[in-house]
C-alpha positions in Angstrom: -74.0 -104.9 138.7 -76.2 -101.8 140.0 -79.5 -101.9 138.9 -80.6 -98.9 136.7 -83.4 -96.2 136.9 -84.3 -94.1 134.2 -86.0 -90.5 135.6 -88.3 -88.8 132.8 -88.6 -85.1 133.1 -90.9 -82.9 130.9 -90.1 -79.8 130.4 -91.4 -76.6 128.8 -90.3 -72.7 129.3 -88.7 -73.9 132.7 -85.7 -72.0 132.9 -86.1 -71.4 136.5 -86.8 -75.0 137.6 -84.5 -77.0 135.2 -81.5 -76.8 137.5 -83.1 -77.3 140.5 -84.8 -80.4 139.3 -81.7 -81.6 138.4 -79.7 -80.8 141.2 -82.6 -82.4 143.5 -82.8 -85.6 141.5 -78.8 -86.6 141.8 -79.2 -85.5 145.6 -82.2 -88.2 145.8 -79.7 -90.7 144.4 -76.9 -89.8 146.4 -78.9 -92.1 149.3 -78.9 -94.7 146.9 -75.7 -96.0 146.4 -77.0 -99.4 144.9 -78.6 -97.8 142.0 -77.2 -96.1 138.1 -79.6 -94.0 136.9 -79.7 -92.0 133.9 -82.1 -88.9 133.6 -84.1 -88.2 130.5 -85.2 -84.2 129.8 -88.0 -84.1 126.9 -88.3 -80.5 126.0 -91.5 -79.3 124.1 -90.1 -77.0 122.0 -89.4 -74.5 124.6 -88.6 -70.9 123.8 -86.9 -69.2 126.7 -83.8 -71.1 127.7 -84.7 -74.4 129.1 -82.8 -76.0 126.2 -80.0 -73.9 126.7 -79.8 -74.9 130.1 -80.0 -78.6 129.3 -77.1 -78.8 126.8 -74.9 -76.8 129.7 -76.3 -79.9 132.2 -75.9 -82.5 129.5 -72.0 -81.4 128.7 -71.1 -81.8 132.3 -73.1 -84.9 133.2 -73.3 -87.8 130.4 -76.0 -89.3 132.6 -78.4 -86.6 131.2 -80.3 -86.9 128.2 -82.0 -84.5 126.2 -84.4 -85.2 123.6 -85.6 -81.7 122.0 -89.0 -81.9 119.8 -88.9 -79.7 116.5 -92.5 -78.7 118.4 -95.3 -78.8 121.2 -96.1 -81.9 120.5 -98.4 -81.9 123.8 -97.7 -83.0 127.4 -98.8 -86.9 126.8 -96.8 -87.5 123.4 -93.7 -86.1 125.0 -94.0 -88.2 127.9 -94.6 -91.4 125.5 -91.3 -90.6 123.5 -89.6 -90.3 126.7 -91.3 -93.9 128.2 -89.5 -95.5 124.8 -86.4 -94.2 124.9 -85.8 -95.3 128.7 -83.1 -97.7 129.2 -83.4 -98.3 132.8 -85.1 -101.5 134.9 -87.8 -99.3 136.2 -88.5 -95.6 135.6 -89.6 -92.6 137.7 -91.8 -89.6 136.2 -91.5 -86.4 137.6 -92.8 -82.9 136.6 -89.7 -80.4 136.3 -91.5 -77.9 138.9 -90.8 -80.3 141.9 -94.6 -80.2 142.9 -93.8 -83.9 143.4 -90.3 -84.2 145.4 -87.5 -86.7 144.6 -86.6 -87.6 148.0 -89.5 -89.8 147.5 -87.9 -91.8 144.7 -86.3 -93.9 147.5 -89.7 -94.6 149.1 -91.0 -95.7 145.6 -87.9 -98.3 144.6 -88.7 -99.8 147.7 -92.5 -100.9 146.7 -91.1 -101.8 143.8 -88.7 -104.2 145.2 -91.7 -105.9 146.8 -92.6 -106.9 143.8 -95.2 -104.4 142.1 -94.9 -103.0 138.7 -96.6 -99.8 139.3 -95.9 -97.6 142.1 -98.1 -94.0 141.4 -98.5 -91.7 144.1 -102.3 -90.4 145.1 -102.1 -86.8 146.0 -103.2 -86.2 149.6 -103.5 -82.3 149.4 -103.4 -80.2 146.5 -101.6 -76.8 146.6 -103.9 -75.0 143.8 -106.9 -72.6 144.6 -110.3 -74.0 145.5 -111.8 -73.7 141.9 -108.3 -75.9 140.4 -108.5 -78.6 143.3 -112.3 -79.1 142.8 -111.7 -79.5 139.0 -108.7 -82.2 139.7 -111.1 -84.0 142.2 -114.2 -84.2 139.7 -111.8 -84.8 136.8 -110.7 -88.3 138.3 -114.0 -89.1 140.0 -115.5 -88.7 136.4 -113.2 -90.7 134.7 -112.5 -93.3 137.0 -117.0 -93.9 136.9 -117.1 -93.5 133.2 -113.7 -95.7 132.5 -114.3 -99.5 132.2 -110.8 -99.5 133.5 -109.8 -99.4 137.0 -108.3 -95.9 137.4 -107.0 -94.9 140.6 -108.6 -91.9 142.3 -106.6 -88.4 142.6 -103.6 -90.3 140.9 -101.4 -87.9 139.2 -98.1 -88.3 136.9 -95.5 -88.9 139.6 -95.2 -93.0 139.0 -92.8 -95.7 138.7 -93.3 -98.8 136.3 -91.3 -101.6 135.9 -89.2 -102.5 132.5 -92.0 -104.9 132.0 -94.2 -101.8 131.0 -92.2 -100.0 129.4 -91.7 -102.5 126.8 -95.5 -102.7 126.3 -95.1 -98.9 126.2 -93.2 -99.0 123.6 -95.6 -101.1 121.4 -97.9 -98.1 121.8 -98.6 -96.3 118.6 -101.5 -93.3 120.1 -102.4 -90.5 118.1 -103.6 -88.9 121.5 -102.2 -90.9 124.3 -103.9 -91.0 128.1 -100.8 -92.1 129.7 -102.0 -92.4 132.9 -105.1 -94.5 132.0 -103.3 -96.6 129.8 -100.9 -97.5 132.5 -103.4 -98.1 134.7 -105.5 -100.6 132.5 -102.2 -103.1 132.4 -102.7 -104.4 134.9 -99.9 -106.3 136.8 -99.4 -105.5 140.7 -99.9 -101.7 141.0 -99.7 -99.7 144.3 -100.6 -96.4 145.6 -98.9 -93.9 148.3 -100.1 -91.2 149.8 -97.8 -87.8 149.7 -98.4 -83.7 149.9 -97.9 -82.4 146.5 -95.8 -79.4 147.1 -95.9 -75.7 145.8 -94.9 -74.8 142.6 -91.7 -72.4 143.6 -90.5 -70.9 140.0 -92.3 -70.4 136.9 -95.8 -70.4 135.8 -97.8 -73.8 135.5 -98.2 -75.1 131.8 -102.0 -76.8 132.3 -104.2 -74.1 131.9 -107.9 -74.7 132.7 -108.0 -75.2 129.0 -105.1 -77.6 129.1 -106.8 -79.7 131.6 -110.2 -79.7 130.4 -108.4 -81.2 126.8 -106.8 -83.7 129.1 -109.8 -84.8 131.1 -111.5 -85.3 127.2 -108.4 -87.3 126.2 -108.8 -89.2 129.3 -113.1 -90.2 129.0 -112.7 -90.9 125.1 -109.7 -93.3 125.4 -110.9 -95.2 128.3 -114.7 -95.0 128.0 -117.7 -96.2 125.0 -120.0 -94.2 127.3 -120.8 -90.9 125.6 -121.8 -93.0 122.6 -124.1 -95.3 124.8 -125.5 -92.8 126.0 -126.4 -91.2 122.4 -128.3 -95.1 122.0 -130.0 -94.7 125.6 -130.8 -91.2 124.2 -132.2 -93.1 120.6 -133.9 -95.3 122.9 -135.7 -93.3 125.1 -136.8 -91.0 122.1 -138.5 -94.1 120.6 -140.2 -94.8 123.6 -141.8 -91.4 123.7 -142.6 -91.1 120.1 -144.2 -94.9 120.2 -146.6 -93.6 123.4 -147.3 -90.2 122.0 -148.5 -92.4 118.7 -150.6 -94.3 120.6 -151.9 -91.1 122.7 -153.1 -90.4 119.4 -154.6 -93.1 118.1 -156.6 -93.6 121.0 -157.7 -89.5 121.4 -158.9 -89.8 117.6 -160.7 -92.9 117.7 -161.4 -93.6 121.3 -162.0 -89.9 122.7 -163.2 -88.8 119.3 -160.4 -85.5 119.5 -161.1 -83.4 116.1 -157.5 -83.2 115.1 -156.2 -80.7 112.6 -156.3 -82.2 109.1 -152.8 -84.1 108.3 -151.2 -82.8 112.0 -151.0 -86.2 113.8 -149.6 -87.5 110.6 -147.1 -85.0 110.4 -146.0 -85.1 113.8 -145.7 -88.8 114.3 -143.3 -89.0 110.7 -141.1 -86.3 111.9 -140.5 -87.9 115.5 -140.0 -91.2 113.7 -137.7 -90.4 111.4 -136.1 -88.3 114.4 -135.9 -91.3 116.6 -135.1 -93.3 113.3 -131.7 -91.3 112.8 -130.6 -91.3 116.3 -130.9 -95.2 116.8 -128.5 -95.8 113.8 -126.4 -92.8 114.5 -126.4 -94.7 117.8 -125.4 -98.0 116.6 -122.6 -96.8 114.0 -121.0 -94.8 117.0 -120.6 -98.5 119.1 -118.9 -99.8 116.2 -117.1 -96.6 115.4 -115.8 -96.1 118.7 -114.1 -99.6 118.3 -112.9 -98.6 115.5 -111.5 -95.3 117.0 -109.8 -97.4 120.0 -108.2 -99.8 117.8 -106.4 -97.7 114.8 -105.9 -93.9 116.7 -102.3 -93.6 114.4 -100.5 -90.2 113.9 -97.0 -89.8 112.4 -94.0 -90.2 114.9 -93.2 -86.8 116.6 -89.9 -85.3 115.0 -87.1 -85.0 117.5 -84.8 -81.9 116.6 -81.8 -82.6 118.5 -80.9 -85.1 121.1 -78.0 -85.1 123.6 -75.9 -88.0 125.0 -77.8 -91.2 123.7 -78.4 -90.1 120.2 -77.7 -93.6 118.5 -79.0 -95.2 121.4 -82.8 -93.2 120.9 -82.6 -93.9 116.9 -82.5 -97.3 117.2 -85.0 -97.6 119.9 -87.6 -95.6 117.7 -86.7 -97.6 114.9 -87.4 -101.0 116.5 -90.9 -99.3 117.7 -92.0 -98.2 114.3 -91.0 -102.1 113.3 -92.7 -103.4 116.4 -90.0 -105.1 118.0 -90.4 -105.8 121.9 
């Protein structure tokens, strides 16, 4: 029996790329006669001809499954749905613009065969402009420094995960998932390989600076309580400064005989103390709120407008996910 691979391809307004992506993935599997595969396109409610072209592809090839959402639910949430819908022994995530080359899939499968549950690509070089490339590198460094999880540097969305990981992802119900960090935090045997990311040939990037910053915020808040701890540390610093200032006022008044204006010291000290107390208690509340936040993030399941080549199977999988079944 052939090993089954699910190839996950998110798409949004990629009418110039979906055909090329499909052809490149099919070509990659021609070199893998011992493997069967399915290609799952998630159409994030494209407004161009992307879904129309995917309909044509799915009509001619039953191995192609298409999931179209009723609205744009965001890149990460659409990917989570794709992971939950995957039926393969492993899955490979790849962008529709082919900046991550499909011809590396055989190499990823070879590493998976060695016993690694996660195989991820490490971007040795980027074809972005200097500012974008710097922002990407800075983001990877920042989230790795702040996160309590071991997140690989310069690793993008080009990855292979084992069926064991897919089963765990089916139980995830996150309102703002950050899959790169979520999968890394699961542990198991994970290995990276370096590759040169290609330049986009057609279409426009769907990740402007605003989207990249939003992803960065999700990544940091989903995997780190450091921002809340910074608030707690700030309250301690303010408390220490207030105490020192209080001692300075006392020494100035009683020892040095300073003639402060009536009520000046008392008013200043009371204001500083109240600010400090507020900061202390907000920091403590923030610590508890952060833990509740990490455990209870929920949002209604994304609404699927249409599916092609796998409607019954997808509905069964989503129902099982809602019931908490593995």
